[in-house]
N, C-alpha and C positions, 0 to 999 in steps of 0.2 A: 660359452658367450659372453663379452668384454661389455664390464656394465662400465656407466660414467658416473665420477660421482665427485662430488663438489664439498671441499674440506672450508670452511669459513674460520679466521680469527686475526680479526681486524684489528684489534688491539696490541698485539705485539710481536717482538720478534723474533724470527724464527733463524738458529743457529742450529746446526746439526751436536749428537752426543760427541761424536769424533772432531769437532770446531771447523768442520768447512764452513767458511762462513757464507752462508745458501744468499740469505738478506737482508745486514745486519744494519739497524738504523741507528746510531746512538742516541738520536731525539725519542725513541719509546724505552719502555722497560727493557731494564738489562731481562738476556732469556731467563730461563728457568725451568720451572719441569714439566711446564705445557706444553711449552715449546717444544724444547725434546722428543715428549710424548704424541706432538701432532707430530712433526716429522719423524719418528720411528712409525707410525700410522700411516702414513701418505708412501714413505719409502714400500715399505710391506706391499702395498695394496698394487702399488705399480711391480712390484716385481712377482706377484700373482697375477700377473697379467688386464689388470683392472686397469682406466683410463681416468687418472686420477688428477682434479686440478686442486691446487690451494688460494685462497682469496686470503691476503698477506699483509700486515700491517708496512707503514711506509707514511713519515712525511716529507715528501717529496711530490707527492702527486700522482697521477696514476703512470705508470712504468709497464714498457712492455713484458710482454710473458718471456717465461723463461724455463727451459725446461736443465732440471739435474736432478741425473740417477732415475730418468721416467719419469720424474714430476713435472708439471707445469706449473707454474709458481706465477702468478698476479700482483703486483705489488702496487696496492691500492692506497690511497689515503683513507680513512676510516672514514670522515664526512665528506668522502667529495663523491655527490650523487651520481656520478656516470659509474658508480659501480656497480650499482642496477642493471647500467644497463650491459655492463660484463657478465654478470650473474645470469641476465638475460639470453646473453649469446652460447653459454655453456653448456646451458638447458640436460644438464645433470639428472639424471634417473634420482638419487640422491644427495640431500645438504647436510652436513652436519655442525654444527657448531657448537662453543660452549662458550658464548657470552652473549646477554638479553641486553640491557639500556637502549629498549627500540629494535633491534637487529633481529628479532625474533620475530616480532611483530613482521617486519619488511620480507624475511625471507619464508611467512608461513604463507604475506599475500604473494609473492610470487611462485611456489608451491604451487598457490590453490590456483593460478592463474597458468600454469603449465602441466600443472595436473601430476606433479612430483612428490617422492615425500621428504618430508623435512623432519630430523633427527633432531631434538633439544640435549647436546648430552653437560645437565646439570652441574657445576660447581658446586662439591654437599654444603660451602658456606652461604654461597647465595641464598638457600632452602631456608636459611636460620630467619633471616625479618618478617618473611611468609608464617612459618610456627610462632613464635614466640610473639612478635608484632601484627598481626595481620592487618590491623587496621591503618597501620603506618603507609605514610604512600609505595617507601622503596618497596614492604608487604603486598600493597596493591598493584602496583607497578607487575613484579615476580610473577605475580599471578595471573595475570592477563597473556602473560609473556607465555608462560604454562601452556593455557590454553588455548591459546593461539596456533599450537604447536602440531605436529599431524605424531609426532612417537615420541619418548622419550626415554633417556641411556640413564641407569644411578649409578653413581658407580660406588656408592656406598650402599649396604643392605639394607639397614638404617633408614637414607631415604629410599629409597621402593619402599619401606613397611607406610612410612606420614606420609606420602603420596596416595597410597592408596587408604588409607585410615582416613585422612581428610577430605579431597576428591574422591575418590573413588578412583583412580587412574592409572592402571596400569602402567608399565615403564621396564627395561629389562636392563638386567642388571650385570652390567662390563664394567670391571676396578680398571684404577688406575696400575700403571705396567712400568718394569724396569727391566733392561736388558742384566743379564747376571753374567756379574761375574768370579773370578777369583778370590776369597777373601784374604788378606796379607795376616799374614800372624800376629796373636795375639801377645806376642812380645814386643813387640812392634808399636805399640798403641803406647801415647806420651801425652794428651790434653781432651780436656770435655770439650765437643766441638757447640756453636750457637750459627744455625743458617734463616736468615730472611732479610727482605726487603724491610726498612725501617720503617716501620708505622706503628697509632698508638695501640690496633689489636696484636699486635706482636709483642707488645709488655714489654716496652726493652731494659724499663724500668727495675724489673725483677731481676733479669739478668745482671743491671747494673749492684745489687742486692747483692748478688748472689755473690758475682767478683771479688766483693770487697768483702765477702764475710767469710768466704774459702781463698784467703792471701794465699797457702801452699798450693794449693790445683791450679793449673796454665790452663787457660781458654783461648781457645781460636776463635775469632767472629770476623763470617762474611756477611755481608751484607751491602746494599748499596740504597740510595734516598728514593722517595716515590718523587712525582711532578708534582701532586697535590699539598705533598709537602713535607718538601725538606728540610724546612726546620729542626726536627726530628732528629735526621742521622746528624745536622752539624752540632745537636744539642749532645747526643750521645759518644758520637765520636770522641769529641773534646773528650768526654770525662772518662772515658775506656783507653784514650793516650794514657791518662794518667794512672793507672795501675798497673806495674808493674810485669804481676801477671797475666798480662792480657796481649794477645797476637791478633792488632785489628788489625783485618787483611780489606778491609772493604769492599767494592762489590769485583766479582771475578766469574770469569768465561765458566760457564758449564764443566768445561773438561778440568780447569784449575779444581773449583769445589773437590768435585770427582778426588781428585789426587786431598784432599783434602779430609773427608772420607777415612780414606786407604792408612790415616794413621791415628786416626781418632779414639780414644777409650768409648764415651757417650756421648751421643746425638743429647741437646736440649734444648725443649721445647719450653716456652714460655706463653706460648696466645695463648689473649680470650677464646679464642676461636679459630678451627681449621676445619676445612675441607675432607680430602687424602691427601695429606701433605707426598711429594715426591721425595721428601729430605726422608721422610719414616722409612721409604721404600727404597731409596739410599742406601742407607743408618743399616737396612735388614740386611741388603744385597753382601754388605761389607761386615757381618755378623756385630755388628755393634748393638746394643739394646740403649733404648732410648725414656730417658725421663723427661714426662711429659706433664702439663697442664691440662691436654685433653687425651681421649683416645677416641680411636674409631672406631666402630661395631665392638666396643670391645675388646680390641684384641689383643690391647696390651696386657688385660686384665685374664683373658681366658686365656692365652699364647703365654702367659710369661714371654714376652718379647720385651720388657721393658719394665720402668715403676710409674706406678699414674698417680701424682701428687695434688694436694689443692693451694696449698701456702708456698708461702716463701719459707717456712723453716722444715717444713718436709722436703720441697723441692735441698733447700741445705741441706738435711738428713741423706739422703736418697745419693748426693751424688760422693759425699763422706765412707758411705758405706762401701757404694761401689770401689770407691779409688783404695778404701783402706784394707780389701775382701776382693784380690784380682779373679780368686777361682771362681766369684762368685759372678763377678760381671763376665768373664766368658761363659759360663754355664746359659747365661743369660740371652749373652750372642750367638750362641750358638742356637738357641731354642728359636729367637727373631731369625737366623737364617734358613732354617727348619722352616717358619711360616712361610717365608720368604719363595724359598721352593718350591713350597707346594701349591701358591694361588697366585702366584703377582710377577713370573718374570714376565718377560719380554714372548718370551716363546710358546708361552698357555694363554698369553690375552691375546695377540693380534690374530691368531687363526679365527678365533671367536669374532672380535671384531668384522674378520672378513666374510664369516658365514653367516653373519646377523645382517651385512648389507646387500648379500646374495639373496637372505631367507626373504628380504624388505620387498627388492628389485622384485618381487616375482607376486608379493602381494598387491591389488588395485590401486589406488594413489586414493580413493574416498576411507579407505578405512583407515582410522585413529585409533591412537592409544591404545596398541595391541601390544602383549608381550610376544618379543618376538621369542623364537626356541631356535637357535640354528642349531641344523641340522649336523647327527654327530661328525666329527673327522675322520676322512676314508681311514677305513681299516680299524677304527674302534668300536670297543664290546658295548652293546647295547646297554645298560642300566635294568 
């Protein structure tokens, strides 16, 4: 039986990992991990026989629907009210989104009116205001968004535990994924890689300090500006250009960013907070250890997939240690690759999403906040 599934991603461009220019709009943010993951999911579901519709962002107003690889795309201006007419016409059995800012409220009303399921896949970093500052406007807004939905997908185990501890809400754990490729030889790795849009929460000042205090270590920096604060990009671009050990690449298409991972020795993360960065999965897929200020679900500490650091001197020492001891870098990279291969490949996670959608479609829409246990894959041995 074929199911109609709607994926809603209003604020992002959509470009495939293979650089197929799906619906590229330069007025919106550069494509990143969430766009690649949504495209992978949409295409997988379509190939599995489902009818898949994607509502995706554009700055050009409502555009005609277009079919690509069996997926039907509906380019839509995020603030155009006609989007809701389009969603109503779709009449999907299940809608999924990863964005809030009133989008979840409206989708919840749509699901209620149409008697269908609405799944909120929460980017993990968006929970932080809710748990750290629940009385803040952002924390209250997110709380209302969560409580208005039908079902929740947690992309980290910590997220699932916090949702239950604070609100007694069950969520289905479906982590981020990345397509597995064959890593390049460790002997071909030549630089430390930093990837991210230039925002305050990414703390580019820490990157600049490290670059200046490790003048013998080459760095490649990938990232572009964001609409709400373009000045920070201009400030650090100019400063990093002056550092002779930096290759500043700016914003790159996703395929070019993937090629940067194939030659990197270390991935550096200086963020104040992260959800579940796709860059970690890209690094682990390439057998690259991550030196980071955040540790998703404690995986760095538990699985030896890199080094967790708190201060700038700790980051500096960790980079220096791995740079001076390539055998240690190779060991951590191999452990990272093992973790990725066991838990986060697209071949593992995408079938789980498909079974999740099919299990959800079999449940009456009035049931809310269930932890959906997808049936085992055909031929799998029961645990």
